[in-house]
C-alpha positions, 0 to 999 in steps of 0.5 A: 425727093423725086416727084413724078408728074403724070398726065393721063388722057384719052387716046386719039379717036376716043370720045372725050365727053368732058372735053366736048362739054368744056368746048361747048361751054367756051363757045357759049361764053364767046371764047373763040379760036379753040379747036378742041378741048382734051380733059385728062388727069394730073397725078403727082407721085412723091418718092422720098427715098427712091433713086431717079431710075427707081422712081421712073420704073415705079411710075411706069408700073403705076401708070400701066397697072392703075393710073390709066386704062391702056385700052382707051388712055395714054399717059406721059410723065416727067420726073423732077428732083425737088431740092430740100 
């Protein structure tokens, strides 16, 4: 089985309101040294019967068509082979 682990996050320069809220909360808890907080989505896609190349292509299409908004978000993913 091929597993795609996808991370979606705002592009550089786009306001991340959740990240700002978490950053403020960390400061109010006196957790020091955090310069910036970015909040994104972690999505796992499991492909029980596709090859690694087929899974890569399917994941790329999914990211471009539904998992991210290409105007304001970037994505990255890693494919992992799960041993049975």
